[in-house]
C-alpha positions as a printed NumPy array, in Angstrom:
array([[-29.422,  85.209,  -4.251],
       [-31.09 ,  83.042,  -6.848],
       [-34.615,  84.211,  -7.597],
       [-37.053,  81.748,  -5.998],
       [-39.724,  82.399,  -8.615],
       [-37.258,  81.667, -11.422],
       [-36.24 ,  78.491,  -9.627],
       [-39.889,  77.448,  -9.453],
       [-40.306,  78.05 , -13.195],
       [-37.218,  75.973, -13.93 ],
       [-38.449,  73.124, -11.727],
       [-41.86 ,  73.2  , -13.395],
       [-40.233,  73.203, -16.835],
       [-38.14 ,  70.176, -15.891],
       [-41.18 ,  68.328, -14.553],
       [-43.212,  69.17 , -17.65 ],
       [-40.338,  68.056, -19.862],
       [-40.132,  64.7  , -18.113],
       [-43.862,  64.076, -18.015],
       [-44.621,  65.777, -21.376],
       [-48.075,  66.571, -19.981],
       [-49.907,  67.201, -16.727],
       [-51.058,  64.317, -14.578],
       [-54.867,  64.035, -14.239],
       [-55.864,  65.133, -10.732],
       [-57.59 ,  62.989,  -8.15 ],
       [-61.214,  64.147,  -7.974],
       [-62.734,  63.41 ,  -4.531],
       [-66.262,  63.075,  -3.103],
       [-67.854,  61.784,  -6.303],
       [-67.371,  65.101,  -8.126],
       [-66.569,  65.061, -11.841],
       [-65.14 ,  67.325, -14.544],
       [-67.738,  68.398, -17.157],
       [-65.51 ,  71.131, -18.628],
       [-61.728,  70.527, -18.683],
       [-61.08 ,  74.124, -19.742],
       [-63.456,  77.076, -20.217],
       [-63.324,  80.851, -20.6  ],
       [-64.   ,  82.807, -17.39 ],
       [-64.076,  86.311, -18.905],
       [-65.467,  88.976, -19.079],
       [-68.147,  87.698, -16.673],
       [-67.551,  84.972, -14.113],
       [-68.922,  81.622, -15.22 ],
       [-70.272,  80.746, -11.736],
       [-73.264,  82.3  , -10.021],
       [-72.713,  83.577,  -6.472],
       [-69.017,  82.911,  -6.873],
       [-66.668,  82.878,  -3.898],
       [-62.959,  83.   ,  -4.723],
       [-60.001,  81.911,  -2.607],
       [-56.393,  82.582,  -3.623],
       [-53.958,  80.015,  -2.261],
       [-50.224,  79.395,  -2.504],
       [-50.897,  75.686,  -1.903],
       [-53.809,  75.142,  -4.3  ],
       [-54.656,  71.637,  -5.493],
       [-57.682,  70.387,  -7.403],
       [-58.919,  68.066,  -4.617],
       [-58.287,  70.798,  -2.057],
       [-60.457,  73.242,  -3.999],
       [-63.241,  70.688,  -4.423],
       [-63.195,  69.828,  -0.723],
       [-63.29 ,  73.532,   0.166],
       [-66.321,  74.137,  -2.058],
       [-68.059,  70.969,  -0.904],
       [-67.714,  72.036,   2.722],
       [-69.138,  75.489,   1.954],
       [-72.754,  74.284,   1.88 ],
       [-75.199,  72.059,   0.039],
       [-76.062,  74.893,  -2.357],
       [-72.508,  74.884,  -3.77 ],
       [-72.553,  72.639,  -6.825],
       [-69.518,  73.845,  -8.769],
       [-65.804,  74.228,  -8.121],
       [-63.18 ,  75.617, -10.45 ],
       [-59.433,  76.169, -10.486],
       [-57.906,  79.068, -12.395],
       [-54.642,  80.945, -12.875],
       [-52.692,  78.337, -10.93 ],
       [-53.688,  79.658,  -7.514],
       [-57.432,  80.484,  -7.561],
       [-60.275,  78.309,  -6.265],
       [-63.785,  79.364,  -7.281],
       [-66.972,  77.984,  -5.671],
       [-70.419,  78.647,  -7.139],
       [-74.04 ,  77.641,  -6.844],
       [-74.678,  77.26 , -10.566],
       [-73.464,  78.211, -14.02 ],
       [-74.262,  81.774, -15.036],
       [-74.289,  80.755, -18.701],
       [-73.331,  77.861, -20.915],
       [-69.539,  77.622, -20.652],
       [-67.469,  78.699, -23.626],
       [-65.122,  75.754, -23.959],
       [-61.453,  76.459, -24.529],
       [-58.686,  74.179, -25.727],
       [-57.147,  72.276, -22.821],
       [-53.754,  73.637, -23.851],
       [-54.917,  77.025, -22.519],
       [-55.33 ,  75.532, -19.031],
       [-51.589,  75.105, -18.734],
       [-50.711,  76.658, -15.385],
       [-49.486,  74.241, -12.709],
       [-51.295,  74.246,  -9.388],
       [-49.433,  76.271,  -6.777],
       [-49.615,  73.292,  -4.433],
       [-49.08 ,  70.498,  -6.994],
       [-46.822,  71.324,  -9.938],
       [-47.61 ,  68.13 , -11.883],
       [-51.327,  68.986, -12.104],
       [-52.87 ,  71.85 , -14.058],
       [-55.02 ,  74.516, -12.397],
       [-56.454,  76.477, -15.305],
       [-54.76 ,  79.509, -16.799],
       [-55.209,  83.272, -17.147],
       [-59.02 ,  83.658, -17.375],
       [-59.251,  79.938, -18.078],
       [-60.998,  77.682, -15.585],
       [-61.24 ,  73.929, -15.072],
       [-64.785,  73.194, -13.888],
       [-65.854,  70.442, -11.488],
       [-69.43 ,  69.552, -10.568],
       [-70.884,  67.82 ,  -7.524],
       [-72.842,  64.561,  -7.959],
       [-75.897,  66.211,  -6.387],
       [-79.311,  64.903,  -7.399],
       [-81.717,  67.607,  -8.657],
       [-84.791,  68.794,  -6.826],
       [-85.97 ,  70.328,  -3.572],
       [-85.086,  68.048,  -0.623],
       [-88.451,  68.903,   0.95 ],
       [-90.365,  67.384,  -1.98 ],
       [-87.959,  64.92 ,  -3.61 ],
       [-87.874,  62.35 ,  -0.804],
       [-90.525,  59.833,   0.248],
       [-90.801,  57.761,   3.419],
       [-89.377,  54.274,   3.083],
       [-90.285,  52.846,   6.478],
       [-88.796,  51.75 ,   9.79 ],
       [-86.159,  49.   ,   9.803],
       [-84.094,  47.024,  12.29 ],
       [-80.531,  48.377,  12.268],
       [-77.917,  46.543,  14.311],
       [-74.221,  45.787,  13.696],
       [-75.144,  42.194,  12.808],
       [-78.26 ,  43.054,  10.79 ],
       [-77.761,  46.497,   9.218],
       [-80.709,  47.962,   7.366],
       [-78.643,  49.529,   4.583],
       [-76.368,  47.675,   2.241],
       [-72.717,  48.555,   2.748],
       [-70.798,  50.691,   2.195],
       [-72.595,  53.618,   3.768],
       [-71.647,  57.225,   4.466],
       [-72.507,  58.55 ,   7.918],
       [-72.854,  62.086,   9.224],
       [-74.008,  63.747,  12.435],
       [-75.956,  66.972,  12.833],
       [-76.662,  69.382,  15.653],
       [-79.813,  68.343,  17.558],
       [-81.284,  71.819,  17.123],
       [-81.557,  71.397,  13.343],
       [-84.155,  69.686,  11.185],
       [-82.318,  66.37 ,  11.287],
       [-84.346,  64.514,   8.644],
       [-84.134,  67.323,   6.078],
       [-80.438,  67.826,   6.828],
       [-79.811,  64.117,   6.332],
       [-81.77 ,  64.062,   3.074],
       [-79.882,  67.118,   1.803],
       [-76.541,  65.611,   2.8  ],
       [-77.242,  62.367,   0.92 ],
       [-78.748,  64.216,  -2.049],
       [-75.63 ,  66.417,  -2.285],
       [-73.559,  63.233,  -2.425],
       [-75.711,  61.882,  -5.266],
       [-77.076,  59.1  ,  -3.053],
       [-80.723,  57.989,  -3.227],
       [-81.234,  56.359,   0.176],
       [-81.104,  58.223,   3.497],
       [-81.827,  57.095,   7.027],
       [-81.838,  58.545,  10.538],
       [-80.756,  56.288,  13.396],
       [-79.62 ,  56.282,  17.007],
       [-82.479,  58.526,  18.123],
       [-81.667,  61.123,  15.496],
       [-77.959,  61.387,  16.244],
       [-76.778,  59.627,  13.079],
       [-77.503,  60.099,   9.373],
       [-76.779,  57.234,   6.994],
       [-76.55 ,  57.333,   3.178],
       [-76.508,  54.23 ,   0.978],
       [-76.125,  54.216,  -2.789],
       [-77.554,  50.717,  -3.158],
       [-80.359,  50.941,  -0.602],
       [-81.741,  48.377,   1.776],
       [-79.939,  45.173,   2.563],
       [-81.659,  42.19 ,   0.925],
       [-82.338,  40.803,   4.409],
       [-83.485,  44.125,   5.928],
       [-86.236,  43.584,   8.479],
       [-89.098,  46.087,   8.266],
       [-90.981,  46.799,  11.505],
       [-94.045,  48.921,  12.375],
       [-93.33 ,  52.621,  12.107],
       [-94.285,  53.012,  15.785],
       [-90.902,  51.478,  16.634],
       [-89.282,  54.566,  15.091],
       [-91.554,  56.83 ,  17.142],
       [-89.431,  56.444,  20.246],
       [-87.428,  59.495,  19.195],
       [-89.238,  62.432,  17.632],
       [-86.884,  64.756,  15.789],
       [-86.441,  68.371,  16.693],
       [-87.817,  70.364,  13.786],
       [-87.734,  73.889,  12.437],
       [-91.437,  73.72 ,  11.672],
       [-93.67 ,  74.365,  14.732],
       [-96.219,  71.631,  15.256],
       [-94.59 ,  69.222,  12.804],
       [-93.665,  65.734,  13.952],
       [-90.828,  63.792,  12.372],
       [-89.525,  60.372,  13.288],
       [-85.844,  59.941,  14.075],
       [-85.47 ,  56.207,  14.397],
       [-84.898,  54.644,  17.763],
       [-82.69 ,  52.135,  19.556],
       [-81.447,  49.872,  16.743],
       [-84.044,  51.326,  14.391],
       [-83.46 ,  53.216,  11.136],
       [-86.075,  55.619,   9.738],
       [-85.593,  55.45 ,   5.965],
       [-86.297,  57.944,   3.185],
       [-85.83 ,  57.329,  -0.529],
       [-85.14 ,  59.874,  -3.26 ],
       [-88.043,  59.983,  -5.716],
       [-88.316,  61.421,  -9.218],
       [-87.209,  65.015,  -9.665],
       [-89.865,  67.458,  -8.461],
       [-88.872,  71.134,  -8.759],
       [-91.734,  72.37 ,  -6.555]])
């Protein structure tokens, strides 16, 4: 029986011969590639690294896996053709390697490269810096209806469990996406993120109109507003504050 691994190598060689080079991968979720190829030896380049070995590895699949692992995950990397690495930060300044050393095809996409032996392609989230508890300021209460939306489109929406700190979770979600405007609507059941901010015709109303739904919070005694019927409680990302 013909060796399946040898057949794979032959197919890859044919594809590489036709294309003469790898096809740049699709990079989802606003992530980007600061280091096309770097050394990942003798110490791992990522802090708090979590590694998954997959026979169907793709670059977007690895990024989506890391992105879904938590807001503290800011880096993704593909290596050795079948390894996906997720990390919170860089352990040291990467030692760049020639892109020709990241020449192993992805196990799930042979026309795209996925690093090489101890060589990693690094991808970074668009996350804005700073502590979500101190990097966001209140923007006000706004009318938010299908005909008169508060935020300029397009927006990204997300929902969170009602037993979480909804406002902080929404701010962290938008911040992780690199988006500077966040809002809580529908009595705290919906989080909205807008890259461009308020619609030019957004109608501001007294903050009391966003008091109709107080958010559940992890901090005893704290009161947070969670919008209301057709009301959006807006926060805006401010300058980076590490404390």
